[in-house]
C-alpha positions in Angstrom: 0.0 0.0 0.0 1.3 3.5 -0.9 2.4 5.7 1.9 0.0 8.4 0.9 -3.0 6.0 0.9 -1.9 4.6 4.2 -1.7 8.1 5.7 -5.3 9.0 4.5 -6.6 5.7 6.0 -4.8 6.4 9.3 -6.2 9.9 9.4 -9.7 8.7 8.7 -9.4 6.1 11.5 -8.0 8.7 13.9 -10.9 11.1 13.2 -13.4 8.3 13.7 -11.8 7.3 17.0 -11.8 10.9 18.1 -15.5 11.3 17.2 -16.4 8.1 19.1 -14.4 9.3 22.1 -16.1 12.7 22.0 -19.5 11.0 21.7 -18.7 8.7 24.5 -17.7 11.6 26.8 -20.9 13.6 25.9 -23.0 10.5 26.5 -21.3 9.9 29.8 -21.8 13.5 30.9 -25.5 13.5 29.8 -26.1 10.2 31.6 -24.3 11.4 34.7 -26.4 14.6 34.7 -29.7 12.8 34.0 -29.4 10.3 36.8 -29.4 12.9 39.5 -32.9 13.4 40.9 -32.0 16.6 42.7 -29.3 19.3 42.2 -29.2 21.3 45.4 -25.7 21.2 46.6 -26.8 20.4 50.2 -28.5 17.3 49.0 -25.8 16.0 46.6 -22.6 14.5 48.1 -19.6 14.1 45.8 -21.9 14.1 42.8 -24.1 11.5 44.3 -27.8 11.9 45.4 -27.9 8.5 47.2 -28.8 10.0 50.5 -31.7 12.0 49.0 -33.0 8.9 47.2 -32.9 7.0 50.5 -34.9 9.9 52.1 -37.6 9.7 49.4 -37.8 5.9 49.7 -38.2 6.1 53.4 -40.7 9.0 53.2 -42.8 7.0 50.7 -42.7 4.0 52.9 -43.6 6.0 56.0 -46.5 7.7 54.2 -47.9 4.4 53.1 -47.7 3.1 56.6 -49.3 6.2 58.0 -52.2 5.8 55.6 -52.6 2.2 56.6 -52.5 3.1 60.3 -55.1 5.8 59.9 -57.4 3.4 58.0 -57.1 1.0 60.9 -57.7 3.7 63.5 -60.7 5.0 61.6 -62.1 1.5 61.4 -61.8 1.1 65.1 -64.1 4.2 65.5 -66.4 3.1 62.8 -65.8 6.1 60.5 -64.0 6.9 57.3 -60.4 8.1 57.2 -61.6 11.6 56.2 -64.1 11.6 59.1 -61.4 10.4 61.5 -59.1 13.3 60.5 -61.9 15.8 61.0 -63.0 14.3 64.4 -59.5 14.3 65.9 -58.9 17.8 64.6 -62.2 19.0 66.2 -61.4 17.2 69.4 -58.1 19.1 69.6 -59.3 22.5 68.4 -62.5 22.8 70.4 -60.6 22.8 73.7 -59.1 26.2 72.7 -61.6 28.1 70.7 -64.9 28.1 68.8 -64.3 25.9 65.8 -65.3 26.6 62.2 -64.8 24.8 59.0 -61.9 27.1 58.0 -60.0 26.4 61.2 -60.3 22.6 60.7 -59.2 23.0 57.0 -56.1 25.1 58.1 -55.2 22.6 60.8 -55.4 19.6 58.4 -53.9 21.6 55.4 -56.8 20.6 53.1 -59.5 22.5 51.2 -62.4 23.9 53.1 -64.8 22.3 50.6 -63.4 18.9 51.6 -64.0 19.6 55.3 -67.6 20.9 54.6 -68.5 17.6 52.8 -67.1 15.5 55.7 -68.8 17.6 58.3 -72.1 17.0 56.6 -71.6 13.3 56.9 -70.6 13.5 60.5 -73.6 15.7 61.3 -76.0 13.2 59.7 -74.4 10.3 61.7 -74.6 12.1 65.0 -70.9 12.9 65.6 -71.1 16.7 65.1 -73.5 19.5 65.9 -73.7 22.8 64.0 -74.7 26.1 65.7 -74.6 29.8 65.1 -71.3 31.2 66.2 -71.7 33.3 69.4 -69.1 35.8 68.2 -70.4 36.1 64.6 -74.0 35.5 63.7 -73.1 34.9 60.1 -70.8 32.0 60.9 -71.4 28.4 61.9 -69.6 26.8 64.8 -68.9 23.1 65.1 -68.7 20.9 68.2 -68.8 17.3 69.1 -72.0 15.7 70.3 -72.0 14.3 73.9 -71.9 10.8 72.5 -69.0 11.7 70.2 -67.1 13.2 73.1 -67.6 10.0 75.2 -66.4 7.8 72.3 -63.3 9.9 71.6 -62.5 10.1 75.3 -62.5 6.3 75.5 -60.5 6.1 72.3 -57.8 8.6 73.3 -55.8 6.2 75.6 -55.8 3.5 72.8 -54.5 6.1 70.3 -51.9 7.2 72.8 -50.7 3.6 73.2 -50.3 3.3 69.4 -48.4 6.5 69.1 -46.2 5.8 72.1 -45.1 2.5 70.4 -44.6 4.0 66.9 -42.8 7.2 68.0 -40.7 5.6 70.8 -37.2 7.1 71.0 -38.0 10.4 69.3 -36.5 13.3 71.0 -37.9 16.8 71.3 -35.3 18.1 68.9 -36.2 15.5 66.3 -39.9 16.4 66.7 -39.2 20.1 66.0 -36.9 19.4 63.0 -39.3 16.9 61.4 -42.3 19.2 62.0 -40.5 22.1 60.3 -39.4 19.8 57.5 -42.9 18.5 56.9 -44.3 22.1 57.0 -41.8 23.1 54.3 -42.9 20.2 52.1 -46.5 21.2 52.4 -45.8 24.9 51.7 -43.7 24.1 48.6 -46.0 21.5 47.2 -47.9 23.8 44.8 -44.8 25.0 43.1 -43.4 21.5 42.7 -46.7 20.2 41.4 -46.8 23.0 38.8 -43.3 21.8 37.7 -44.5 18.2 37.6 -47.4 19.1 35.3 -45.0 20.9 33.0 -43.1 17.6 32.5 -46.0 16.4 30.4 -45.3 19.1 27.8 -41.6 18.5 27.9 -41.9 14.7 27.5 -44.6 14.7 24.8 
């Protein structure tokens, strides 16, 4: 083979190898970037989001168990999960103030319409009484019936035993940190959901 021909062939091979190498580097960079599920520097250690992924896995597992637990507790009272949430909120709130739909919704971080529908069911089944608010004649106050108060008073020690077992070992400091963490997740949910919905456009 002539030296000139051999040189051209060698050059072509060199260019091909260079392109393959560049493509490989780009592919590796894209893959590396795309596998991260979060980019905040506080949540990524040495380019790895392993700890964050573990947090999400545990959070998902804990949420699922919480839902199962609330279903079981609601079943013990003979109510739905939504009714259980409203009843325990009302039991807590009525000790401090006159309770309205809005105060329950704010306590549970849910829509007032959702609470209104649940209150209607609880009123019909004899758990809750509606009355005109003593401080505002245009508003409606909510309170537990005598029968509901008795049931929830008997239920409280059983609920306490469950929570004591499940949250055993938690310190006051941990409670405050986790509470603040959960509050931040709730407050930042709407913005994150808007981003999630935008993904449909980007992936279509």
